[in-house]
All heavy atoms as a GROMACS GRO file, in nm:
protein
  629
    1MET      N    1  14.881  20.471  29.399
    1MET     CA    2  14.764  20.507  29.334
    1MET      C    3  14.664  20.571  29.436
    1MET      O    4  14.601  20.502  29.511
    1MET     CB    5  14.700  20.392  29.247
    1MET     CG    6  14.580  20.433  29.177
    1MET     SD    7  14.521  20.306  29.069
    1MET     CE    8  14.400  20.229  29.180
    2TYR      N    9  14.645  20.703  29.430
    2TYR     CA   10  14.559  20.766  29.517
    2TYR      C   11  14.411  20.712  29.498
    2TYR      O   12  14.391  20.592  29.517
    2TYR     CB   13  14.565  20.914  29.492
    2TYR     CG   14  14.700  20.971  29.517
    2TYR    CD1   15  14.801  20.976  29.414
    2TYR    CD2   16  14.744  20.994  29.654
    2TYR    CE1   17  14.924  21.026  29.442
    2TYR    CE2   18  14.868  21.043  29.680
    2TYR     CZ   19  14.969  21.054  29.572
    2TYR     OH   20  15.094  21.096  29.599
    3ASN      N   21  14.319  20.802  29.478
    3ASN     CA   22  14.181  20.755  29.466
    3ASN      C   23  14.137  20.758  29.316
    3ASN      O   24  14.018  20.804  29.287
    3ASN     CB   25  14.086  20.835  29.557
    3ASN     CG   26  14.090  20.984  29.529
    3ASN    OD1   27  14.183  21.036  29.471
    3ASN    ND2   28  13.988  21.055  29.564
    4GLU      N   29  14.221  20.717  29.233
    4GLU     CA   30  14.199  20.715  29.089
    4GLU      C   31  14.060  20.652  29.043
    4GLU      O   32  13.989  20.708  28.962
    4GLU     CB   33  14.315  20.655  29.009
    4GLU     CG   34  14.304  20.676  28.862
    4GLU     CD   35  14.439  20.627  28.795
    4GLU    OE1   36  14.540  20.624  28.860
    4GLU    OE2   37  14.422  20.595  28.675
    5GLN      N   38  14.038  20.538  29.101
    5GLN     CA   39  13.913  20.471  29.065
    5GLN      C   40  13.781  20.550  29.102
    5GLN      O   41  13.693  20.556  29.016
    5GLN     CB   42  13.909  20.329  29.133
    5GLN     CG   43  13.806  20.239  29.080
    5GLN     CD   44  13.817  20.100  29.145
    5GLN    OE1   45  13.867  20.086  29.260
    5GLN    NE2   46  13.783  20.000  29.069
    6ARG      N   47  13.792  20.609  29.214
    6ARG     CA   48  13.676  20.695  29.262
    6ARG      C   49  13.667  20.815  29.174
    6ARG      O   50  13.548  20.863  29.134
    6ARG     CB   51  13.686  20.728  29.410
    6ARG     CG   52  13.570  20.795  29.457
    6ARG     CD   53  13.579  20.798  29.614
    6ARG     NE   54  13.449  20.844  29.665
    6ARG     CZ   55  13.442  20.886  29.789
    6ARG    NH1   56  13.527  20.873  29.872
    6ARG    NH2   57  13.315  20.925  29.827
    7VAL      N   58  13.777  20.878  29.143
    7VAL     CA   59  13.771  21.003  29.050
    7VAL      C   60  13.720  20.960  28.914
    7VAL      O   61  13.633  21.034  28.857
    7VAL     CB   62  13.917  21.057  29.044
    7VAL    CG1   63  13.918  21.171  28.932
    7VAL    CG2   64  13.956  21.122  29.177
    8ASN      N   65  13.765  20.850  28.857
    8ASN     CA   66  13.707  20.814  28.727
    8ASN      C   67  13.556  20.784  28.731
    8ASN      O   68  13.479  20.826  28.638
    8ASN     CB   69  13.781  20.688  28.679
    8ASN     CG   70  13.924  20.714  28.632
    8ASN    OD1   71  13.954  20.836  28.590
    8ASN    ND2   72  14.015  20.620  28.634
    9LYS      N   73  13.518  20.712  28.834
    9LYS     CA   74  13.372  20.690  28.843
    9LYS      C   75  13.291  20.821  28.861
    9LYS      O   76  13.188  20.844  28.792
    9LYS     CB   77  13.352  20.604  28.969
    9LYS     CG   78  13.199  20.568  28.988
    9LYS     CD   79  13.182  20.482  29.120
    9LYS     CE   80  13.030  20.450  29.138
    9LYS     NZ   81  13.008  20.370  29.260
   10THR      N   82  13.350  20.911  28.942
   10THR     CA   83  13.277  21.044  28.963
   10THR      C   84  13.273  21.118  28.822
   10THR      O   85  13.161  21.179  28.794
   10THR     CB   86  13.351  21.117  29.069
   10THR    OG1   87  13.334  21.050  29.188
   10THR    CG2   88  13.291  21.259  29.080
   11LEU      N   89  13.381  21.124  28.760
   11LEU     CA   90  13.385  21.192  28.632
   11LEU      C   91  13.279  21.134  28.530
   11LEU      O   92  13.214  21.211  28.457
   11LEU     CB   93  13.528  21.188  28.567
   11LEU     CG   94  13.626  21.287  28.623
   11LEU    CD1   95  13.771  21.262  28.566
   11LEU    CD2   96  13.584  21.427  28.597
   12HIS      N   97  13.268  21.007  28.525
   12HIS     CA   98  13.177  20.948  28.438
   12HIS      C   99  13.032  20.991  28.472
   12HIS      O  100  12.949  21.029  28.383
   12HIS     CB  101  13.183  20.790  28.453
   12HIS     CG  102  13.078  20.720  28.369
   12HIS    ND1  103  13.086  20.705  28.231
   12HIS    CD2  104  12.957  20.666  28.403
   12HIS    CE1  105  12.983  20.641  28.183
   12HIS    NE2  106  12.903  20.615  28.286
   13ILE      N  107  13.004  20.994  28.604
   13ILE     CA  108  12.872  21.036  28.647
   13ILE      C  109  12.843  21.195  28.618
   13ILE      O  110  12.744  21.233  28.565
   13ILE     CB  111  12.847  21.016  28.793
   13ILE    CG1  112  12.837  20.858  28.823
   13ILE    CG2  113  12.722  21.080  28.851
   13ILE    CD1  114  12.855  20.829  28.972
   14VAL      N  115  12.938  21.270  28.644
   14VAL     CA  116  12.933  21.417  28.630
   14VAL      C  117  12.914  21.446  28.483
   14VAL      O  118  12.840  21.525  28.432
   14VAL     CB  119  13.053  21.484  28.683
   14VAL    CG1  120  13.057  21.636  28.647
   14VAL    CG2  121  13.046  21.478  28.849
   15LEU      N  122  13.003  21.385  28.400
   15LEU     CA  123  12.992  21.408  28.257
   15LEU      C  124  12.866  21.363  28.194
   15LEU      O  125  12.809  21.436  28.106
   15LEU     CB  126  13.115  21.342  28.182
   15LEU     CG  127  13.246  21.407  28.203
   15LEU    CD1  128  13.353  21.319  28.148
   15LEU    CD2  129  13.255  21.543  28.154
   16GLU      N  130  12.805  21.257  28.246
   16GLU     CA  131  12.683  21.209  28.198
   16GLU      C  132  12.570  21.320  28.224
   16GLU      O  133  12.489  21.350  28.136
   16GLU     CB  134  12.646  21.080  28.260
   16GLU     CG  135  12.526  21.020  28.204
   16GLU     CD  136  12.505  20.876  28.268
   16GLU    OE1  137  12.578  20.779  28.238
   16GLU    OE2  138  12.412  20.858  28.339
   17ILE      N  139  12.572  21.375  28.342
   17ILE     CA  140  12.473  21.479  28.377
   17ILE      C  141  12.499  21.601  28.301
   17ILE      O  142  12.403  21.665  28.244
   17ILE     CB  143  12.486  21.512  28.533
   17ILE    CG1  144  12.438  21.386  28.614
   17ILE    CG2  145  12.401  21.635  28.564
   17ILE    CD1  146  12.463  21.393  28.756
   18LEU      N  147  12.624  21.648  28.289
   18LEU     CA  148  12.653  21.774  28.207
   18LEU      C  149  12.612  21.762  28.065
   18LEU      O  150  12.547  21.847  28.001
   18LEU     CB  151  12.791  21.804  28.217
   18LEU     CG  152  12.859  21.845  28.354
   18LEU    CD1  153  13.005  21.848  28.346
   18LEU    CD2  154  12.795  21.983  28.394
   19ASN      N  155  12.641  21.641  28.005
   19ASN     CA  156  12.594  21.619  27.868
   19ASN      C  157  12.450  21.605  27.851
   19ASN      O  158  12.388  21.655  27.752
   19ASN     CB  159  12.672  21.502  27.804
   19ASN     CG  160  12.817  21.519  27.788
   19ASN    OD1  161  12.860  21.635  27.767
   19ASN    ND2  162  12.901  21.419  27.817
   20LYS      N  163  12.386  21.546  27.944
   20LYS     CA  164  12.236  21.530  27.945
   20LYS      C  165  12.170  21.664  27.930
   20LYS      O  166  12.068  21.678  27.856
   20LYS     CB  167  12.194  21.453  28.067
   20LYS     CG  168  12.041  21.445  28.086
   20LYS     CD  169  12.015  21.370  28.218
   20LYS     CE  170  11.870  21.391  28.258
   20LYS     NZ  171  11.839  21.326  28.388
   21HIS      N  172  12.222  21.766  28.000
   21HIS     CA  173  12.160  21.894  28.004
   21HIS      C  174  12.226  21.996  27.908
   21HIS      O  175  12.202  22.115  27.914
   21HIS     CB  176  12.161  21.950  28.145
   21HIS     CG  177  12.070  21.863  28.232
   21HIS    ND1  178  11.934  21.880  28.235
   21HIS    CD2  179  12.103  21.772  28.319
   21HIS    CE1  180  11.881  21.797  28.323
   21HIS    NE2  181  11.985  21.732  28.382
   22GLU      N  182  12.325  21.946  27.824
   22GLU     CA  183  12.394  22.022  27.728
   22GLU      C  184  12.456  22.159  27.794
   22GLU      O  185  12.434  22.261  27.747
   22GLU     CB  186  12.294  22.066  27.610
   22GLU     CG  187  12.242  21.948  27.541
   22GLU     CD  188  12.147  21.986  27.430
   22GLU    OE1  189  12.104  22.096  27.415
   22GLU    OE2  190  12.117  21.888  27.348
   23VAL      N  191  12.525  22.133  27.902
   23VAL     CA  192  12.587  22.229  27.977
   23VAL      C  193  12.732  22.260  27.926
   23VAL      O  194  12.807  22.169  27.905
   23VAL     CB  195  12.597  22.191  28.129
   23VAL    CG1  196  12.674  22.295  28.205
   23VAL    CG2  197  12.463  22.174  28.180
   24GLU      N  198  12.764  22.388  27.902
   24GLU     CA  199  12.902  22.413  27.862
   24GLU      C  200  12.978  22.418  27.999
   24GLU      O  201  12.934  22.478  28.099
   24GLU     CB  202  12.906  22.550  27.802
   24GLU     CG  203  12.846  22.548  27.652
   24GLU     CD  204  12.885  22.673  27.583
   24GLU    OE1  205  13.004  22.715  27.585
   24GLU    OE2  206  12.798  22.718  27.510
   25TYR      N  207  13.094  22.360  28.000
   25TYR     CA  208  13.175  22.348  28.124
   25TYR      C  209  13.327  22.338  28.093
   25TYR      O  210  13.362  22.313  27.979
   25TYR     CB  211  13.130  22.215  28.203
   25TYR     CG  212  13.160  22.090  28.125
   25TYR    CD1  213  13.289  22.024  28.139
   25TYR    CD2  214  13.072  22.038  28.038
   25TYR    CE1  215  13.325  21.912  28.062
   25TYR    CE2  216  13.100  21.924  27.960
   25TYR     CZ  217  13.226  21.864  27.976
   25TYR     OH  218  13.255  21.742  27.898
   26ARG      N  219  13.395  22.370  28.197
   26ARG     CA  220  13.544  22.355  28.201
   26ARG      C  221  13.593  22.308  28.327
   26ARG      O  222  13.552  22.357  28.436
   26ARG     CB  223  13.612  22.487  28.158
   26ARG     CG  224  13.581  22.558  28.034
   26ARG     CD  225  13.626  22.474  27.913
   26ARG     NE  226  13.603  22.542  27.792
   26ARG     CZ  227  13.492  22.512  27.720
   26ARG    NH1  228  13.391  22.430  27.761
   26ARG    NH2  229  13.468  22.575  27.607
   27PHE      N  230  13.669  22.202  28.337
   27PHE     CA  231  13.735  22.155  28.457
   27PHE      C  232  13.856  22.241  28.485
   27PHE      O  233  13.925  22.285  28.383
   27PHE     CB  234  13.773  22.017  28.449
   27PHE     CG  235  13.656  21.914  28.454
   27PHE    CD1  236  13.614  21.849  28.340
   27PHE    CD2  237  13.585  21.897  28.576
   27PHE    CE1  238  13.494  21.765  28.344
   27PHE    CE2  239  13.479  21.808  28.576
   27PHE     CZ  240  13.438  21.744  28.460
   28LEU      N  241  13.886  22.261  28.610
   28LEU     CA  242  14.002  22.342  28.652
   28LEU      C  243  14.078  22.256  28.758
   28LEU      O  244  14.043  22.155  28.802
   28LEU     CB  245  13.964  22.478  28.711
   28LEU     CG  246  13.875  22.558  28.625
   28LEU    CD1  247  13.815  22.679  28.708
   28LEU    CD2  248  13.948  22.617  28.506
   29GLY      N  249  14.182  22.324  28.805
   29GLY     CA  250  14.250  22.271  28.927
   29GLY      C  251  14.331  22.147  28.914
   29GLY      O  252  14.378  22.105  28.803
   30SER      N  253  14.325  22.061  29.017
   30SER     CA  254  14.410  21.941  29.028
   30SER      C  255  14.368  21.836  28.930
   30SER      O  256  14.451  21.757  28.878
   30SER     CB  257  14.401  21.878  29.173
   30SER     OG  258  14.465  21.967  29.259
   31LEU      N  259  14.240  21.832  28.888
   31LEU     CA  260  14.196  21.740  28.796
   31LEU      C  261  14.272  21.766  28.658
   31LEU      O  262  14.300  21.666  28.585
   31LEU     CB  263  14.043  21.750  28.768
   31LEU     CG  264  13.982  21.647  28.682
   31LEU    CD1  265  14.000  21.505  28.744
   31LEU    CD2  266  13.832  21.675  28.663
   32VAL      N  267  14.285  21.889  28.619
   32VAL     CA  268  14.348  21.922  28.496
   32VAL      C  269  14.500  21.892  28.496
   32VAL      O  270  14.557  21.832  28.411
   32VAL     CB  271  14.331  22.070  28.454
   32VAL    CG1  272  14.416  22.111  28.338
   32VAL    CG2  273  14.189  22.102  28.440
   33THR      N  274  14.563  21.915  28.612
   33THR     CA  275  14.699  21.876  28.644
   33THR      C  276  14.712  21.731  28.624
   33THR      O  277  14.813  21.676  28.560
   33THR     CB  278  14.754  21.928  28.777
   33THR    OG1  279  14.735  22.062  28.786
   33THR    CG2  280  14.890  21.893  28.804
   34ALA      N  281  14.634  21.652  28.681
   34ALA     CA  282  14.627  21.508  28.676
   34ALA      C  283  14.619  21.458  28.528
   34ALA      O  284  14.693  21.362  28.485
   34ALA     CB  285  14.529  21.442  28.762
   35ALA      N  286  14.516  21.522  28.460
   35ALA     CA  287  14.509  21.484  28.319
   35ALA      C  288  14.632  21.511  28.232
   35ALA      O  289  14.669  21.430  28.153
   35ALA     CB  290  14.390  21.560  28.265
   36ILE      N  291  14.698  21.621  28.260
   36ILE     CA  292  14.812  21.669  28.186
   36ILE      C  293  14.932  21.564  28.212
   36ILE      O  294  15.000  21.519  28.132
   36ILE     CB  295  14.858  21.810  28.218
   36ILE    CG1  296  14.754  21.908  28.157
   36ILE    CG2  297  15.003  21.837  28.169
   36ILE    CD1  298  14.773  22.048  28.211
   37ASN      N  299  14.939  21.527  28.352
   37ASN     CA  300  15.048  21.438  28.391
   37ASN      C  301  15.020  21.289  28.366
   37ASN      O  302  15.104  21.203  28.371
   37ASN     CB  303  15.078  21.457  28.537
   37ASN     CG  304  15.143  21.592  28.565
   37ASN    OD1  305  15.206  21.646  28.478
   37ASN    ND2  306  15.117  21.645  28.685
   38GLY      N  307  14.898  21.258  28.339
   38GLY     CA  308  14.856  21.118  28.310
   38GLY      C  309  14.827  21.037  28.442
   38GLY      O  310  14.812  20.918  28.433
   39SER      N  311  14.834  21.100  28.552
   39SER     CA  312  14.802  21.028  28.681
   39SER      C  313  14.779  21.135  28.794
   39SER      O  314  14.820  21.253  28.786
   39SER     CB  315  14.922  20.945  28.724
   39SER     OG  316  15.038  21.019  28.748
   40LEU      N  317  14.711  21.090  28.896
   40LEU     CA  318  14.684  21.174  29.012
   40LEU      C  319  14.816  21.198  29.085
   40LEU      O  320  14.901  21.105  29.101
   40LEU     CB  321  14.582  21.113  29.105
   40LEU     CG  322  14.442  21.092  29.054
   40LEU    CD1  323  14.354  21.031  29.154
   40LEU    CD2  324  14.380  21.222  28.995
   41HIS      N  325  14.828  21.318  29.133
   41HIS     CA  326  14.952  21.354  29.212
   41HIS      C  327  14.922  21.364  29.362
   41HIS      O  328  15.004  21.392  29.447
   41HIS     CB  329  15.014  21.478  29.158
   41HIS     CG  330  14.920  21.602  29.162
   41HIS    ND1  331  14.813  21.616  29.080
   41HIS    CD2  332  14.914  21.703  29.254
   41HIS    CE1  333  14.752  21.722  29.107
   41HIS    NE2  334  14.806  21.780  29.213
   42ARG      N  335  14.790  21.358  29.401
   42ARG     CA  336  14.750  21.358  29.537
   42ARG      C  337  14.602  21.302  29.540
   42ARG      O  338  14.538  21.285  29.444
   42ARG     CB  339  14.760  21.496  29.591
   42ARG     CG  340  14.657  21.603  29.529
   42ARG     CD  341  14.674  21.730  29.600
   42ARG     NE  342  14.573  21.833  29.539
   42ARG     CZ  343  14.455  21.848  29.572
   42ARG    NH1  344  14.397  21.774  29.658
   42ARG    NH2  345  14.376  21.943  29.517
   43HIS      N  346  14.554  21.283  29.660
   43HIS     CA  347  14.417  21.243  29.682
   43HIS      C  348  14.322  21.356  29.649
   43HIS      O  349  14.333  21.465  29.705
   43HIS     CB  350  14.398  21.196  29.832
   43HIS     CG  351  14.269  21.139  29.865
   43HIS    ND1  352  14.245  20.998  29.844
   43HIS    CD2  353  14.156  21.186  29.905
   43HIS    CE1  354  14.119  20.974  29.883
   43HIS    NE2  355  14.059  21.088  29.911
   44LEU      N  356  14.225  21.327  29.552
   44LEU     CA  357  14.128  21.435  29.518
   44LEU      C  358  14.000  21.413  29.595
   44LEU      O  359  13.948  21.299  29.606
   44LEU     CB  360  14.100  21.434  29.373
   44LEU     CG  361  14.219  21.462  29.278
   44LEU    CD1  362  14.172  21.473  29.127
   44LEU    CD2  363  14.292  21.587  29.318
   45GLY      N  364  13.928  21.522  29.640
   45GLY     CA  365  13.807  21.520  29.704
   45GLY      C  366  13.710  21.608  29.648
   45GLY      O  367  13.598  21.611  29.706
   46ASP      N  368  13.747  21.680  29.550
   46ASP     CA  369  13.642  21.767  29.483
   46ASP      C  370  13.687  21.793  29.336
   46ASP      O  371  13.789  21.754  29.302
   46ASP     CB  372  13.630  21.903  29.559
   46ASP     CG  373  13.756  21.989  29.551
   46ASP    OD1  374  13.854  21.938  29.490
   46ASP    OD2  375  13.750  22.099  29.602
   47LEU      N  376  13.593  21.848  29.265
   47LEU     CA  377  13.620  21.882  29.131
   47LEU      C  378  13.595  22.032  29.107
   47LEU      O  379  13.490  22.084  29.160
   47LEU     CB  380  13.517  21.815  29.032
   47LEU     CG  381  13.518  21.666  29.031
   47LEU    CD1  382  13.408  21.608  28.942
   47LEU    CD2  383  13.654  21.615  28.980
   48ASP      N  384  13.694  22.098  29.049
   48ASP     CA  385  13.682  22.242  29.029
   48ASP      C  386  13.623  22.252  28.881
   48ASP      O  387  13.680  22.200  28.783
   48ASP     CB  388  13.810  22.305  29.032
   48ASP     CG  389  13.873  22.304  29.169
   48ASP    OD1  390  13.808  22.329  29.262
   48ASP    OD2  391  13.986  22.263  29.175
   49LEU      N  392  13.507  22.312  28.876
   49LEU     CA  393  13.424  22.305  28.751
   49LEU      C  394  13.357  22.441  28.733
   49LEU      O  395  13.286  22.492  28.813
   49LEU     CB  396  13.324  22.199  28.768
   49LEU     CG  397  13.222  22.168  28.655
   49LEU    CD1  398  13.297  22.119  28.538
   49LEU    CD2  399  13.120  22.070  28.702
   50LEU      N  400  13.377  22.501  28.607
   50LEU     CA  401  13.305  22.615  28.570
   50LEU      C  402  13.186  22.563  28.477
   50LEU      O  403  13.210  22.482  28.400
   50LEU     CB  404  13.396  22.702  28.481
   50LEU     CG  405  13.513  22.774  28.550
   50LEU    CD1  406  13.595  22.853  28.447
   50LEU    CD2  407  13.455  22.875  28.649
   51ILE      N  408  13.082  22.631  28.505
   51ILE     CA  409  12.956  22.586  28.428
   51ILE      C  410  12.883  22.704  28.369
   51ILE      O  411  12.902  22.816  28.417
   51ILE     CB  412  12.867  22.500  28.512
   51ILE    CG1  413  12.811  22.580  28.635
   51ILE    CG2  414  12.927  22.374  28.547
   51ILE    CD1  415  12.687  22.523  28.693
   52ASP      N  416  12.793  22.683  28.276
   52ASP     CA  417  12.699  22.775  28.232
   52ASP      C  418  12.600  22.810  28.345
   52ASP      O  419  12.530  22.726  28.395
   52ASP     CB  420  12.628  22.716  28.113
   52ASP     CG  421  12.519  22.802  28.058
   52ASP    OD1  422  12.481  22.908  28.118
   52ASP    OD2  423  12.458  22.758  27.954
   53GLU      N  424  12.606  22.932  28.398
   53GLU     CA  425  12.531  22.967  28.510
   53GLU      C  426  12.373  22.946  28.493
   53GLU      O  427  12.304  22.929  28.584
   53GLU     CB  428  12.549  23.108  28.561
   53GLU     CG  429  12.476  23.149  28.689
   53GLU     CD  430  12.544  23.244  28.772
   53GLU    OE1  431  12.662  23.283  28.738
   53GLU    OE2  432  12.487  23.283  28.867
   54THR      N  433  12.332  22.953  28.370
   54THR     CA  434  12.182  22.939  28.345
   54THR      C  435  12.142  22.794  28.379
   54THR      O  436  12.016  22.772  28.399
   54THR     CB  437  12.144  22.968  28.203
   54THR    OG1  438  12.212  22.875  28.114
   54THR    CG2  439  12.180  23.113  28.164
   55LYS      N  440  12.234  22.699  28.390
   55LYS     CA  441  12.201  22.561  28.426
   55LYS      C  442  12.227  22.521  28.570
   55LYS      O  443  12.216  22.411  28.612
   55LYS     CB  444  12.278  22.465  28.336
   55LYS     CG  445  12.270  22.494  28.185
   55LYS     CD  446  12.139  22.441  28.126
   55LYS     CE  447  12.135  22.466  27.984
   55LYS     NZ  448  12.090  22.356  27.902
   56LYS      N  449  12.280  22.616  28.658
   56LYS     CA  450  12.317  22.594  28.785
   56LYS      C  451  12.218  22.522  28.866
   56LYS      O  452  12.247  22.416  28.929
   56LYS     CB  453  12.356  22.723  28.858
   56LYS     CG  454  12.402  22.706  28.992
   56LYS     CD  455  12.432  22.840  29.060
   56LYS     CE  456  12.472  22.820  29.205
   56LYS     NZ  457  12.495  22.959  29.273
   57GLU      N  458  12.095  22.571  28.878
   57GLU     CA  459  11.986  22.504  28.958
   57GLU      C  460  11.954  22.361  28.918
   57GLU      O  461  11.935  22.274  29.001
   57GLU     CB  462  11.863  22.593  28.971
   57GLU     CG  463  11.884  22.730  29.034
   57GLU     CD  464  11.936  22.716  29.178
   57GLU    OE1  465  11.892  22.629  29.253
   57GLU    OE2  466  12.028  22.788  29.210
   58THR      N  467  11.956  22.346  28.787
   58THR     CA  468  11.924  22.213  28.731
   58THR      C  469  12.030  22.113  28.782
   58THR      O  470  12.012  21.999  28.826
   58THR     CB  471  11.923  22.208  28.579
   58THR    OG1  472  11.812  22.296  28.541
   58THR    CG2  473  11.898  22.068  28.519
   59LEU      N  474  12.165  22.158  28.769
   59LEU     CA  475  12.275  22.073  28.809
   59LEU      C  476  12.273  22.053  28.956
   59LEU      O  477  12.309  21.939  28.999
   59LEU     CB  478  12.406  22.138  28.764
   59LEU     CG  479  12.424  22.148  28.612
   59LEU    CD1  480  12.561  22.220  28.576
   59LEU    CD2  481  12.421  22.008  28.543
   60LEU      N  482  12.248  22.152  29.035
   60LEU     CA  483  12.244  22.129  29.177
   60LEU      C  484  12.142  22.016  29.213
   60LEU      O  485  12.182  21.932  29.288
   60LEU     CB  486  12.198  22.259  29.247
   60LEU     CG  487  12.296  22.369  29.249
   60LEU    CD1  488  12.237  22.504  29.309
   60LEU    CD2  489  12.418  22.342  29.339
   61LYS      N  490  12.027  22.025  29.157
   61LYS     CA  491  11.928  21.909  29.185
   61LYS      C  492  11.977  21.785  29.146
   61LYS      O  493  11.972  21.685  29.210
   61LYS     CB  494  11.793  21.948  29.120
   61LYS     CG  495  11.724  22.068  29.178
   61LYS     CD  496  11.603  22.105  29.103
   61LYS     CE  497  11.542  22.231  29.161
   61LYS     NZ  498  11.430  22.280  29.073
   62GLU      N  499  12.036  21.772  29.020
   62GLU     CA  500  12.082  21.646  28.960
   62GLU      C  501  12.191  21.585  29.050
   62GLU      O  502  12.191  21.465  29.078
   62GLU     CB  503  12.125  21.665  28.817
   62GLU     CG  504  12.026  21.684  28.718
   62GLU     CD  505  11.972  21.550  28.664
   62GLU    OE1  506  12.035  21.441  28.689
   62GLU    OE2  507  11.882  21.548  28.574
   63PHE      N  508  12.289  21.668  29.088
   63PHE     CA  509  12.400  21.622  29.167
   63PHE      C  510  12.355  21.580  29.298
   63PHE      O  511  12.406  21.469  29.350
   63PHE     CB  512  12.517  21.720  29.175
   63PHE     CG  513  12.585  21.748  29.052
   63PHE    CD1  514  12.640  21.876  29.022
   63PHE    CD2  515  12.608  21.643  28.951
   63PHE    CE1  516  12.709  21.902  28.907
   63PHE    CE2  517  12.679  21.677  28.840
   63PHE     CZ  518  12.729  21.800  28.803
   64GLN      N  519  12.262  21.649  29.363
   64GLN     CA  520  12.218  21.606  29.501
   64GLN      C  521  12.135  21.465  29.486
   64GLN      O  522  12.149  21.391  29.575
   64GLN     CB  523  12.126  21.710  29.546
   64GLN     CG  524  12.207  21.833  29.601
   64GLN     CD  525  12.122  21.946  29.641
   64GLN    OE1  526  12.008  21.966  29.594
   64GLN    NE2  527  12.174  22.038  29.724
   65GLN      N  528  12.067  21.449  29.375
   65GLN     CA  529  11.987  21.324  29.358
   65GLN      C  530  12.084  21.205  29.351
   65GLN      O  531  12.049  21.094  29.386
   65GLN     CB  532  11.901  21.335  29.230
   65GLN     CG  533  11.780  21.417  29.249
   65GLN     CD  534  11.705  21.433  29.124
   65GLN    OE1  535  11.736  21.394  29.012
   65GLN    NE2  536  11.587  21.502  29.139
   66VAL      N  537  12.206  21.224  29.299
   66VAL     CA  538  12.295  21.108  29.287
   66VAL      C  539  12.397  21.107  29.413
   66VAL      O  540  12.487  21.022  29.410
   66VAL     CB  541  12.382  21.106  29.155
   66VAL    CG1  542  12.282  21.079  29.036
   66VAL    CG2  543  12.466  21.235  29.136
   67GLY      N  544  12.373  21.188  29.513
   67GLY     CA  545  12.444  21.173  29.633
   67GLY      C  546  12.558  21.271  29.661
   67GLY      O  547  12.629  21.260  29.761
   68TYR      N  548  12.584  21.368  29.570
   68TYR     CA  549  12.686  21.474  29.592
   68TYR      C  550  12.630  21.579  29.684
   68TYR      O  551  12.509  21.600  29.697
   68TYR     CB  552  12.734  21.534  29.463
   68TYR     CG  553  12.794  21.419  29.376
   68TYR    CD1  554  12.739  21.378  29.259
   68TYR    CD2  555  12.910  21.359  29.418
   68TYR    CE1  556  12.793  21.286  29.179
   68TYR    CE2  557  12.970  21.266  29.331
   68TYR     CZ  558  12.908  21.228  29.224
   68TYR     OH  559  12.965  21.131  29.141
   69ARG      N  560  12.720  21.648  29.750
   69ARG     CA  561  12.683  21.754  29.843
   69ARG      C  562  12.772  21.880  29.813
   69ARG      O  563  12.871  21.868  29.763
   69ARG     CB  564  12.712  21.710  29.988
   69ARG     CG  565  12.858  21.682  30.014
   69ARG     CD  566  12.877  21.642  30.162
   69ARG     NE  567  13.013  21.592  30.178
   69ARG     CZ  568  13.124  21.664  30.190
   69ARG    NH1  569  13.111  21.801  30.189
   69ARG    NH2  570  13.238  21.614  30.210
   70ARG      N  571  12.714  21.995  29.851
   70ARG     CA  572  12.776  22.122  29.834
   70ARG      C  573  12.907  22.125  29.919
   70ARG      O  574  12.898  22.083  30.030
   70ARG     CB  575  12.689  22.238  29.862
   70ARG     CG  576  12.587  22.269  29.758
   70ARG     CD  577  12.520  22.395  29.792
   70ARG     NE  578  12.597  22.510  29.736
   70ARG     CZ  579  12.550  22.593  29.657
   70ARG    NH1  580  12.424  22.595  29.622
   70ARG    NH2  581  12.626  22.690  29.606
   71ALA      N  582  13.008  22.186  29.869
   71ALA     CA  583  13.133  22.193  29.945
   71ALA      C  584  13.199  22.323  29.902
   71ALA      O  585  13.267  22.325  29.792
   71ALA     CB  586  13.224  22.075  29.921
   72GLY      N  587  13.192  22.428  29.968
   72GLY     CA  588  13.248  22.551  29.939
   72GLY      C  589  13.183  22.602  29.813
   72GLY      O  590  13.090  22.683  29.820
   73GLY      N  591  13.229  22.571  29.691
   73GLY     CA  592  13.170  22.618  29.570
   73GLY      C  593  13.046  22.550  29.533
   73GLY      O  594  12.940  22.580  29.563
   74MET      N  595  13.062  22.421  29.473
   74MET     CA  596  12.947  22.346  29.431
   74MET      C  597  12.937  22.216  29.508
   74MET      O  598  12.852  22.204  29.604
   74MET     CB  599  12.947  22.323  29.284
   74MET     CG  600  12.849  22.419  29.210
   74MET     SD  601  12.825  22.380  29.036
   74MET     CE  602  12.670  22.288  29.044
   75PHE      N  603  13.017  22.120  29.471
   75PHE     CA  604  13.005  21.981  29.527
   75PHE      C  605  13.132  21.921  29.558
   75PHE      O  606  13.236  21.947  29.503
   75PHE     CB  607  12.923  21.895  29.424
   75PHE     CG  608  12.785  21.933  29.417
   75PHE    CD1  609  12.737  22.023  29.324
   75PHE    CD2  610  12.683  21.877  29.503
   75PHE    CE1  611  12.607  22.053  29.311
   75PHE    CE2  612  12.557  21.912  29.488
   75PHE     CZ  613  12.513  22.001  29.395
   76ALA      N  614  13.129  21.819  29.646
   76ALA     CA  615  13.241  21.739  29.670
   76ALA      C  616  13.191  21.583  29.667
   76ALA      O  617  13.079  21.557  29.676
   76ALA     CB  618  13.285  21.754  29.815
   77PHE      N  619  13.289  21.498  29.645
   77PHE     CA  620  13.257  21.360  29.628
   77PHE      C  621  13.338  21.285  29.731
   77PHE      O  622  13.428  21.330  29.794
   77PHE     CB  623  13.270  21.305  29.489
   77PHE     CG  624  13.414  21.316  29.440
   77PHE    CD1  625  13.500  21.206  29.461
   77PHE    CD2  626  13.452  21.422  29.361
   77PHE    CE1  627  13.634  21.214  29.408
   77PHE    CE2  628  13.584  21.425  29.313
   77PHE     CZ  629  13.666  21.324  29.333
   0.00000   0.00000   0.00000
C-alpha cells in the first residue's frame, strides 16, 4: 500500500476547499488511474487538477494556508 492514507486525507481537504468556493474542477493523471483501478499503482506526490481559472488566486491562497506548496503546475503534498 503506497501512500493511500495520505492521498485520501489530501483529497478530503482539497475537495472541501473546491466545494467551499464552488469551483468547477477535473482530476487528471495518476489519481484517475488509481480511481479506475481501485488502488494506487505507485507513490503519489501531487494531484493533477484542472480548475476554473477565475478561482485560481482564491485557491492558491486557500491551499497555501493549509500547508500546500506550488510544484510545477499548482501544488504538491
